RODO-2510 file (C-alpha; in nm, 4 decimals, decimal comma):
residues 500
     n   res          X          Y          Z
     1     m    -1,0583     5,5163     1,4482
     2     e    -0,8757     5,8272     1,5591
     3     p    -1,0957     6,1342     1,6174
     4     t    -1,0590     6,4120     1,3637
     5     k    -0,9345     6,7564     1,4543
     6     g    -1,2869     6,8942     1,4239
     7     d    -1,4175     6,6160     1,6495
     8     q    -1,1541     6,6939     1,9092
     9     e    -1,2420     7,0621     1,9031
    10     a    -1,6111     6,9830     1,9468
    11     n    -1,5365     6,7382     2,2261
    12     v    -1,3237     6,9872     2,4153
    13     q    -1,5915     7,2525     2,3739
    14     s    -1,8583     7,0158     2,5031
    15     d    -1,6851     7,0320     2,8403
    16     m    -1,6469     7,4087     2,8244
    17     d    -1,9500     7,5651     2,6605
    18     g    -2,2675     7,6821     2,8315
    19     s    -2,5210     7,5244     2,6021
    20     s    -2,5325     7,2003     2,7945
    21     s    -2,7828     6,9358     2,7001
    22     s    -3,0660     6,8833     2,9414
    23     s    -3,0338     6,5087     2,9065
    24     a    -2,8408     6,2804     3,1353
    25     k    -2,5875     6,2056     2,8672
    26     v    -2,2469     6,3493     2,9427
    27     e    -2,0371     6,5071     2,6716
    28     t    -1,8158     6,2719     2,4705
    29     r    -1,4411     6,3202     2,4905
    30     p    -1,1540     6,1553     2,3083
    31     g    -1,0333     5,8532     2,4988
    32     l    -1,3486     5,8200     2,7135
    33     s    -1,4852     5,4647     2,7152
    34     t    -1,8514     5,3673     2,6826
    35     e    -1,8401     5,2187     3,0330
    36     k    -1,7356     5,5531     3,1830
    37     l    -2,0109     5,7281     2,9939
    38     h    -2,2646     5,4927     3,1495
    39     d    -2,1091     5,5343     3,4933
    40     i    -2,1252     5,9122     3,4976
    41     g    -2,4720     5,9214     3,3458
    42     a    -2,6217     5,6766     3,5959
    43     w    -2,8532     5,9341     3,7571
    44     h    -3,1273     6,1244     3,5756
    45     w    -3,0046     6,4759     3,5102
    46     d    -3,3458     6,5854     3,3863
    47     d    -3,4978     6,5178     3,7299
    48     d    -3,2009     6,6218     3,9409
    49     p    -3,2870     6,9087     4,1828
    50     n    -2,9416     7,0578     4,1145
    51     n    -3,0311     7,1037     3,7476
    52     p    -3,1003     7,4804     3,7163
    53     y    -3,3980     7,4019     3,4922
    54     n    -3,5629     7,2399     3,7953
    55     w    -3,5105     7,5267     4,0385
    56     n    -3,8192     7,6964     4,1779
    57     t    -3,9322     8,0373     4,0553
    58     r    -3,7800     8,2214     4,3512
    59     r    -3,4362     8,0725     4,2928
    60     k    -3,4489     8,1560     3,9235
    61     a    -3,5659     8,5109     3,9994
    62     l    -3,2604     8,5569     4,2216
    63     q    -3,0366     8,4575     3,9304
    64     v    -3,2062     8,7175     3,7082
    65     l    -3,1698     8,9797     3,9831
    66     m    -2,8000     8,8988     4,0085
    67     i    -2,7194     8,9271     3,6373
    68     a    -2,9385     9,2368     3,5975
    69     s    -2,7652     9,4025     3,8930
    70     a    -2,4203     9,3146     3,7578
    71     a    -2,5109     9,4446     3,4106
    72     f    -2,6502     9,7681     3,5512
    73     t    -2,3440     9,8265     3,7702
    74     t    -2,1152     9,7709     3,4723
    75     s    -2,3099     9,9956     3,2361
    76     v    -2,3833    10,2757     3,4818
    77     g    -2,0114    10,2857     3,5603
    78     l    -1,9545    10,3571     3,1931
    79     s    -2,1373    10,6910     3,1722
    80     i    -2,1670    10,8168     3,5291
    81     l    -1,8343    10,9943     3,4864
    82     s    -1,9342    11,1851     3,1703
    83     p    -2,0610    11,4977     3,3589
    84     a    -1,7158    11,5316     3,5209
    85     h    -1,5574    11,6428     3,1917
    86     s    -1,5090    12,0062     3,3021
    87     e    -1,3838    11,9059     3,6463
    88     f    -1,1128    11,6895     3,4916
    89     m    -0,9960    11,9795     3,2772
    90     e    -0,9823    12,2096     3,5790
    91     e    -0,8346    11,9725     3,8388
    92     f    -0,5784    11,7943     3,6213
    93     g    -0,5104    12,0660     3,3633
    94     v    -0,5864    11,8452     3,0620
    95     s    -0,7431    11,9349     2,7289
    96     s    -1,1068    11,8764     2,6407
    97     t    -1,0210    11,5699     2,4298
    98     v    -0,7953    11,4133     2,6928
    99     a    -1,0655    11,4653     2,9564
   100     i    -1,2810    11,2136     2,7655
   101     l    -1,0246    10,9322     2,8114
   102     p    -1,1620    10,7939     3,1424
   103     l    -1,4893    10,7326     2,9589
   104     s    -1,3408    10,5985     2,6340
   105     l    -1,0924    10,3654     2,8010
   106     y    -1,3692    10,2106     3,0097
   107     v    -1,5739    10,1515     2,6937
   108     l    -1,2739     9,9951     2,5195
   109     a    -1,2207     9,7653     2,8175
   110     l    -1,5802     9,6428     2,7890
   111     g    -1,4912     9,5061     2,4466
   112     l    -1,1729     9,3325     2,5643
   113     g    -1,2790     9,1880     2,9001
   114     p    -1,5109     8,9180     2,7595
   115     v    -1,2243     8,7761     2,5526
   116     v    -1,0809     8,6401     2,8777
   117     g    -1,3887     8,6224     3,0984
   118     g    -1,6057     8,4225     2,8604
   119     p    -1,3731     8,1233     2,8077
   120     l    -1,2724     8,1327     3,1750
   121     s    -1,6362     8,0957     3,2811
   122     e    -1,6621     7,7876     3,0604
   123     t    -1,3661     7,6306     3,2389
   124     v    -1,4160     7,7091     3,6088
   125     g    -1,7876     7,7955     3,5946
   126     r    -1,9946     8,1138     3,5908
   127     y    -2,0089     8,1763     3,9657
   128     p    -1,6330     8,2190     4,0318
   129     v    -1,6106     8,4608     3,7367
   130     y    -1,9007     8,6718     3,8625
   131     i    -1,7698     8,7054     4,2148
   132     g    -1,4052     8,7406     4,1120
   133     t    -1,4496     9,0001     3,8380
   134     i    -1,7058     9,2132     4,0248
   135     s    -1,4802     9,2151     4,3331
   136     l    -1,1720     9,3128     4,1319
   137     g    -1,3668     9,5747     3,9369
   138     t    -1,4848     9,7275     4,2640
   139     l    -1,1284     9,7465     4,3979
   140     f    -1,0099     9,9199     4,0797
   141     t    -1,3061    10,1583     4,1034
   142     l    -1,2011    10,2407     4,4583
   143     g    -0,8505    10,3099     4,3315
   144     a    -0,9877    10,5358     4,0553
   145     g    -1,1759    10,7417     4,3133
   146     l    -0,8601    10,7824     4,5204
   147     s    -0,6229    10,8443     4,2301
   148     p    -0,4174    11,1639     4,2684
   149     t    -0,3143    11,1709     3,9006
   150     f    -0,5073    11,1736     3,5755
   151     a    -0,2914    10,8943     3,4290
   152     g    -0,3675    10,6753     3,7275
   153     l    -0,7378    10,7484     3,6893
   154     c    -0,7298    10,6420     3,3236
   155     v    -0,5446    10,3162     3,3946
   156     l    -0,7686    10,2230     3,6857
   157     r    -1,0849    10,3020     3,4900
   158     f    -0,9634    10,0733     3,2112
   159     l    -0,8913     9,7929     3,4574
   160     a    -1,2286     9,8403     3,6267
   161     g    -1,4077     9,8146     3,2928
   162     f    -1,2013     9,5108     3,1943
   163     c    -1,3019     9,3316     3,5139
   164     y    -1,6678     9,4306     3,5045
   165     a    -1,7066     9,3387     3,1353
   166     p    -1,7415     8,9572     3,1692
   167     s    -2,0650     9,0071     3,3642
   168     l    -2,2198     9,1303     3,0385
   169     s    -2,0840     8,8515     2,8191
   170     i    -2,1641     8,5470     3,0343
   171     a    -2,5102     8,6560     3,1507
   172     a    -2,6717     8,5156     2,8352
   173     g    -2,5195     8,1776     2,9182
   174     t    -2,6567     8,2011     3,2716
   175     i    -3,0078     8,2629     3,1352
   176     n    -2,9825     7,9761     2,8864
   177     e    -2,8680     7,7421     3,1627
   178     t    -3,1438     7,8470     3,4045
   179     f    -3,4493     7,8772     3,1793
   180     r    -3,5733     7,6443     2,9105
   181     p    -3,6203     7,8075     2,5669
   182     v    -3,9951     7,8555     2,6067
   183     n    -3,9442     8,0551     2,9302
   184     r    -3,6515     8,2761     2,8264
   185     a    -3,8347     8,5746     2,6752
   186     i    -3,8938     8,7748     2,9955
   187     p    -3,5547     8,7124     3,1677
   188     s    -3,3721     8,7771     2,8391
   189     t    -3,5550     9,1064     2,7910
   190     i    -3,4742     9,2143     3,1472
   191     f    -3,1070     9,1341     3,0975
   192     i    -3,0818     9,3035     2,7575
   193     l    -3,2593     9,6134     2,8877
   194     t    -3,0389     9,6763     3,1931
   195     p    -2,7113     9,7424     3,0041
   196     f    -2,9016    10,0028     2,8010
   197     l    -3,0595    10,1658     3,1064
   198     g    -2,7164    10,2125     3,2649
   199     p    -2,5789    10,4511     2,9987
   200     g    -2,9055    10,6481     3,0141
   201     l    -2,9271    10,6740     3,3928
   202     g    -2,5513    10,7132     3,4493
   203     p    -2,5302    11,0763     3,3333
   204     v    -2,8486    11,1599     3,5282
   205     i    -2,6998    11,0264     3,8511
   206     g    -2,3548    11,1594     3,7675
   207     s    -2,4728    11,5137     3,6971
   208     f    -2,6218    11,5492     4,0469
   209     v    -2,3295    11,3746     4,2163
   210     v    -2,0611    11,5764     4,0331
   211     n    -2,2433    11,9059     4,0849
   212     r    -2,3000    11,8548     4,4563
   213     k    -2,0203    11,6248     4,5744
   214     g    -1,7457    11,6230     4,3096
   215     w    -1,6346    11,3658     4,0526
   216     r    -1,4782    11,1274     4,3060
   217     w    -1,8222    11,0553     4,4452
   218     t    -1,9203    10,9052     4,1117
   219     q    -1,6811    10,6220     4,1913
   220     w    -1,8225    10,5780     4,5411
   221     t    -2,1673    10,5578     4,3822
   222     i    -2,0505    10,2766     4,1520
   223     i    -1,9154    10,0963     4,4583
   224     f    -2,2558    10,1204     4,6274
   225     f    -2,4134     9,9491     4,3257
   226     a    -2,1315     9,6928     4,3194
   227     i    -2,1819     9,6048     4,6873
   228     f    -2,5492     9,5354     4,6172
   229     t    -2,4428     9,3187     4,3225
   230     l    -2,2022     9,1219     4,5425
   231     l    -2,4848     9,0603     4,7896
   232     t    -2,6986     8,9169     4,5087
   233     i    -2,4069     8,7005     4,3965
   234     a    -2,3708     8,5687     4,7521
   235     i    -2,7217     8,4202     4,7356
   236     a    -2,6905     8,3016     4,3754
   237     r    -2,5660     7,9627     4,2563
   238     e    -2,3572     7,8066     3,9850
   239     t    -2,5530     7,7472     3,6631
   240     f    -2,2930     7,6055     3,4214
   241     h    -2,4214     7,2539     3,3565
   242     p    -2,0885     7,0714     3,2967
   243     v    -1,9505     7,2008     3,6294
   244     i    -2,2672     7,1041     3,8177
   245     k    -2,2687     6,7591     3,6557
   246     r    -1,9103     6,6944     3,7539
   247     r    -1,9840     6,7998     4,1115
   248     r    -2,2884     6,5732     4,1268
   249     a    -2,0913     6,2837     3,9816
   250     k    -1,8285     6,3308     4,2497
   251     e    -2,0938     6,3489     4,5239
   252     l    -2,2563     6,0292     4,3979
   253     g    -1,9238     5,8499     4,3715
   254     e    -1,9410     5,8191     3,9938
   255     n    -1,6337     5,7727     3,7770
   256     l    -1,5162     6,1089     3,6440
   257     p    -1,3814     6,1270     3,2887
   258     a    -1,0462     6,2904     3,2367
   259     s    -1,0526     6,6646     3,1803
   260     p    -0,9246     6,7857     2,8411
   261     p    -0,5541     6,8736     2,8479
   262     l    -0,4551     7,2351     2,9048
   263     s    -0,3087     7,2598     2,5536
   264     a    -0,6479     7,1719     2,4029
   265     k    -0,8217     7,4365     2,6136
   266     v    -0,5660     7,6998     2,5179
   267     r    -0,5994     7,6099     2,1491
   268     l    -0,9776     7,6345     2,1723
   269     f    -0,9539     7,9696     2,3524
   270     v    -0,7230     8,1161     2,0894
   271     t    -0,9469     7,9906     1,8086
   272     i    -1,2877     8,0906     1,9415
   273     a    -1,2032     8,4059     2,1358
   274     l    -0,9264     8,5596     1,9242
   275     l    -0,8635     8,4272     1,5729
   276     r    -1,2069     8,3214     1,4555
   277     p    -1,3892     8,6465     1,5527
   278     i    -1,1419     8,8514     1,3508
   279     h    -1,1621     8,6105     1,0563
   280     m    -1,5430     8,6201     1,0602
   281     l    -1,5417     8,9981     1,0883
   282     l    -1,3296     9,0225     0,7734
   283     t    -1,4689     8,7379     0,5608
   284     e    -1,8333     8,6743     0,6611
   285     p    -2,0703     8,9306     0,4987
   286     i    -2,3400     8,8678     0,7599
   287     v    -2,1018     8,9299     1,0500
   288     t    -1,9197     9,2155     0,8752
   289     f    -2,2232     9,4296     0,7934
   290     i    -2,4163     9,3614     1,1125
   291     c    -2,1101     9,4476     1,3204
   292     l    -2,0521     9,7609     1,1130
   293     y    -2,4147     9,8691     1,1518
   294     v    -2,4387     9,8029     1,5243
   295     a    -2,0943     9,9534     1,5908
   296     c    -2,1767    10,2801     1,4111
   297     e    -2,5069    10,3248     1,5927
   298     f    -2,3538    10,2337     1,9285
   299     a    -2,0787    10,4842     1,8624
   300     t    -2,3425    10,7472     1,7815
   301     l    -2,5163    10,6743     2,1118
   302     f    -2,1900    10,7117     2,3008
   303     s    -2,1102    11,0362     2,1226
   304     f    -2,4185    11,1820     2,2937
   305     f    -2,2320    11,1643     2,6257
   306     a    -2,0132    11,4477     2,5000
   307     a    -2,2620    11,6173     2,2644
   308     i    -2,5698    11,6538     2,4871
   309     p    -2,4051    11,8621     2,7637
   310     l    -2,2318    12,0739     2,4977
   311     i    -2,5508    12,1403     2,2972
   312     f    -2,8020    12,1868     2,5769
   313     h    -2,5686    12,4170     2,7681
   314     g    -2,4710    12,6207     2,4621
   315     v    -2,8165    12,6401     2,2997
   316     y    -3,0580    12,6330     2,5931
   317     g    -2,8345    12,7415     2,8808
   318     f    -2,8919    12,4190     3,0767
   319     g    -2,6822    12,3613     3,3869
   320     i    -2,5053    12,0353     3,4610
   321     e    -2,8062    11,8822     3,6384
   322     d    -3,0568    11,9910     3,3730
   323     s    -2,8337    11,8491     3,0985
   324     g    -2,8097    11,5226     3,2894
   325     l    -3,1879    11,4899     3,3023
   326     v    -3,1981    11,5004     2,9213
   327     f    -3,0429    11,1521     2,9239
   328     l    -3,3695    11,0163     3,0634
   329     s    -3,4898    11,0283     2,7033
   330     i    -3,2471    10,7426     2,6305
   331     v    -3,4030    10,5413     2,9126
   332     v    -3,7552    10,6002     2,7802
   333     g    -3,6453    10,5106     2,4259
   334     c    -3,4882    10,1858     2,5456
   335     l    -3,8048    10,0896     2,7352
   336     l    -4,0099    10,1494     2,4217
   337     g    -3,7586     9,9458     2,2223
   338     a    -3,7901     9,6533     2,4644
   339     v    -4,1692     9,6621     2,4260
   340     t    -4,1295     9,6658     2,0467
   341     v    -3,8999     9,3624     2,0523
   342     l    -4,1424     9,1661     2,2722
   343     l    -4,4393     9,2567     2,0512
   344     c    -4,2541     9,1488     1,7366
   345     d    -4,1638     8,8220     1,9071
   346     i    -4,5222     8,7520     2,0170
   347     l    -4,7099     8,8764     1,7110
   348     l    -4,4698     8,7872     1,4296
   349     y    -4,1927     8,5428     1,5237
   350     r    -4,3958     8,2954     1,7306
   351     r    -4,6558     8,2659     1,4562
   352     q    -4,3868     8,1093     1,2392
   353     i    -4,3196     7,8252     1,4840
   354     p    -4,6199     7,6080     1,3834
   355     k    -4,5354     7,6608     1,0159
   356     h    -4,1882     7,5150     1,0712
   357     a    -4,2775     7,2288     1,3027
   358     g    -3,9751     7,0145     1,3725
   359     r    -3,7406     7,2648     1,2053
   360     q    -3,5711     7,5863     1,3057
   361     v    -3,7598     7,9023     1,2200
   362     p    -3,5518     8,0887     0,9589
   363     p    -3,3257     8,3414     1,1338
   364     e    -3,4563     8,6198     0,9091
   365     y    -3,7800     8,6308     1,1105
   366     r    -3,5736     8,7665     1,3998
   367     l    -3,5145     9,0850     1,2005
   368     y    -3,8610     9,2420     1,2296
   369     p    -3,7608     9,4818     1,5123
   370     a    -3,4483     9,5818     1,3157
   371     l    -3,6596     9,6614     1,0093
   372     v    -3,8671     9,9192     1,1961
   373     g    -3,5771    10,0349     1,4134
   374     s    -3,3571    10,1037     1,1115
   375     v    -3,6072    10,3685     0,9996
   376     g    -3,6207    10,5276     1,3447
   377     l    -3,2442    10,5827     1,3631
   378     p    -3,2050    10,8434     1,0842
   379     i    -3,5407    11,0041     1,1721
   380     g    -3,4238    11,0613     1,5278
   381     l    -3,0847    11,1948     1,4203
   382     f    -3,2123    11,4402     1,1580
   383     w    -3,4912    11,5492     1,3915
   384     f    -3,2320    11,6197     1,6597
   385     a    -2,9992    11,7908     1,4120
   386     w    -3,2392    12,0612     1,2961
   387     t    -3,4543    12,1214     1,6040
   388     a    -3,1770    12,1807     1,8594
   389     r    -3,2117    12,5575     1,8104
   390     r    -3,2917    12,8511     2,0375
   391     d    -3,6216    12,9213     1,8599
   392     i    -3,7473    12,5639     1,9122
   393     s    -3,8311    12,4149     2,2520
   394     w    -3,5747    12,1878     2,4156
   395     a    -3,8464    11,9202     2,4302
   396     s    -3,8234    11,8583     2,0541
   397     p    -3,4574    11,7430     2,0383
   398     t    -3,5151    11,5518     2,3616
   399     v    -3,7939    11,3483     2,2009
   400     a    -3,5692    11,2999     1,8958
   401     i    -3,3079    11,1350     2,1192
   402     m    -3,5829    10,9067     2,2451
   403     v    -3,6665    10,7988     1,8893
   404     f    -3,2994    10,7257     1,8184
   405     a    -3,2606    10,5224     2,1401
   406     w    -3,5735    10,3236     2,0507
   407     g    -3,4375    10,2383     1,7050
   408     n    -3,0934    10,1590     1,8436
   409     l    -3,2214     9,9018     2,0914
   410     c    -3,4491     9,7429     1,8300
   411     v    -3,1585     9,7035     1,5872
   412     f    -2,9154     9,5740     1,8477
   413     v    -3,1415     9,3109     2,0038
   414     s    -3,2808     9,1950     1,6699
   415     t    -2,9439     9,1575     1,4958
   416     a    -2,7945     8,9835     1,8003
   417     q    -3,0767     8,7279     1,7901
   418     y    -3,0217     8,6922     1,4159
   419     l    -2,6524     8,6108     1,4628
   420     v    -2,7304     8,3558     1,7351
   421     d    -2,9890     8,1825     1,5153
   422     t    -2,7757     8,2006     1,1992
   423     y    -2,4542     8,0438     1,3263
   424     h    -2,4412     7,7056     1,4950
   425     g    -2,2014     7,5187     1,7164
   426     l    -1,8799     7,6878     1,8176
   427     t    -1,9185     7,9760     1,5720
   428     v    -2,1946     8,1490     1,7724
   429     a    -1,9526     8,2610     2,0437
   430     s    -1,7058     8,3847     1,7820
   431     a    -1,9730     8,5823     1,5958
   432     m    -2,0893     8,7504     1,9157
   433     s    -1,7305     8,8175     2,0190
   434     a    -1,6725     8,9925     1,6865
   435     n    -1,9868     9,1948     1,7485
   436     g    -1,8647     9,3059     2,0904
   437     l    -1,5143     9,3955     1,9740
   438     a    -1,6462     9,6079     1,6866
   439     r    -1,9201     9,7702     1,8935
   440     y    -1,7148     9,8785     2,1908
   441     g    -1,4022     9,9514     1,9868
   442     l    -1,5762    10,2115     1,7714
   443     a    -1,7846    10,3405     2,0629
   444     a    -1,4636    10,4127     2,2532
   445     a    -1,3269    10,6257     1,9676
   446     f    -1,6301    10,8404     1,8799
   447     p    -1,6478    11,0526     2,1991
   448     l    -1,2844    11,1570     2,1478
   449     f    -1,3704    11,3706     1,8450
   450     t    -1,7369    11,4487     1,9132
   451     i    -1,6775    11,7895     2,0699
   452     q    -1,4489    11,9006     1,7854
   453     m    -1,7001    11,7757     1,5278
   454     y    -1,9920    11,9624     1,6821
   455     t    -1,7827    12,2746     1,7382
   456     r    -1,6610    12,2940     1,3785
   457     l    -1,9669    12,1677     1,1895
   458     g    -2,2377    12,2939     1,4206
   459     t    -2,5184    12,0903     1,5722
   460     g    -2,7168    12,0636     1,2482
   461     w    -2,4498    11,9278     1,0182
   462     a    -2,2632    11,7236     1,2807
   463     s    -2,5799    11,5329     1,3734
   464     s    -2,6773    11,5126     1,0063
   465     l    -2,3446    11,3438     0,9316
   466     l    -2,4396    11,0744     1,1820
   467     g    -2,7829    11,0605     1,0205
   468     f    -2,6309    11,0047     0,6756
   469     i    -2,4309    10,7113     0,8185
   470     a    -2,7553    10,5658     0,9553
   471     i    -2,9191    10,6035     0,6120
   472     a    -2,6234    10,4386     0,4373
   473     l    -2,6499    10,1376     0,6704
   474     l    -3,0308    10,1263     0,6811
   475     p    -3,0562     9,8606     0,4025
   476     v    -2,8499     9,6059     0,6011
   477     p    -3,1354     9,4293     0,7876
   478     w    -3,3643     9,4595     0,4843
   479     i    -3,1096     9,2899     0,2571
   480     f    -3,0541     9,0105     0,5078
   481     f    -3,4288     8,9665     0,5475
   482     k    -3,4651     8,9150     0,1713
   483     a    -3,1390     8,7398     0,0828
   484     g    -3,0377     8,5859     0,4159
   485     k    -3,0925     8,2270     0,3068
   486     k    -2,8662     8,2692     0,0043
   487     l    -2,5955     8,4416     0,2101
   488     r    -2,6084     8,1650     0,4690
   489     g    -2,5523     7,9167     0,1895
   490     l    -2,2312     8,0945     0,0897
   491     s    -2,0910     8,0952     0,4424
   492     k    -1,7763     7,8993     0,5206
   493     y    -1,9083     7,8290     0,8701
   494     e    -2,1868     7,6127     1,0063
   495     t    -2,5161     7,7979     0,9706
   496     a    -2,8900     7,7369     0,9916
   497     e    -3,0137     7,4625     0,7602
   498     q    -3,0759     7,5701     0,4058
   499     h    -3,4285     7,4314     0,3894
   500     s    -3,5289     7,6792     0,6585
***
């Protein structure tokens, strides 16, 4: 019997995806005989020392250090340039809005880079993508620091972000391939936290560097972080199971099955990375509203890169370094958010596991952090809006930013886990790709009009406008928590089982 189109797609993906089975069985492909399957599966993959699940704790810790370092380098490179806004205007003679472009283009590139980097890592392996993209990103960062023109700076910043971006998208696959599900909580939290710490620490580092050395030193600083990341990559290993299995089969003299044809890989790439994410974004209510919610709150966070220096200089007379220190409130908020997510997992989600023995815990139980975080978002924004005044201490709006950052991380992590648990098979990657495109696309646009918005509306009403958006979207996780099972039943894609 000829394999169906869906079977062929699944078979091709089995050779390309990162969710490899821990068993010795090798993925089935069209045209592969039973004898070849037995040949290549002759050794016990579960007990093989090359299986990342069997690595010792030190080796696994090095993998976590590598992905955390790569994520931090990528995210700190995003915001470290934000304090250089005035220098760009002065050195290159550009307007206030145009001076934001090096930041916005980098953010936009973070949304586009994974479209190529993700599928590539599932073809050649994770390791070549890490070392190749970080190296290229570092070269483009070097070029940005040496650029004599503003146009060249913008182009090189975009290319640097595009190259660094895959390190964020494939890290989750690296964790899944290195740690068994029961041991993933701590490494996953470390990875998720580092991309949020970067945007908070970037302006702090950048404010001191720009004030004392000039904006070009922000790029040299990124390179220092990137060099450390490359050193961690040098001592890391490949984790993508299909690649490791093929290497082991070759070492053991086993018969290797034919690789899927290039046309099948290209078709799969176009479907999963390009067409399906857009289709899900437009037709799947779960994907649409979660992406809208996360994108708006991410965009609000990124608007602070332009708003905080403007407000704290204009209202409190802060200098560039003092304004940069305000961003530490984002770091503190993210740390508190990470603690909240872990507590919800331990105290609420894990208690559901015995009740659903042998079945998947309903994805809706992943939404507990989002439920509390959704309330924190508007509270933080309205608090910030009406306390950033001369007659009220600067500490009050600073704490308000902390509350917003806490809610933002809770919502992001919780909804991301919800998407991963809701969609099965090949649709998980597409759903997360849609999330990334929406999140970074909107986040790239917001800073471009933030200064005008705060200048014309004032701090109170400009921040309140963002607060009203947070209130309008607040019901999203609550609705999914109550009606998620019914919405999953209406989906056109493969989702969690209905009896869950």
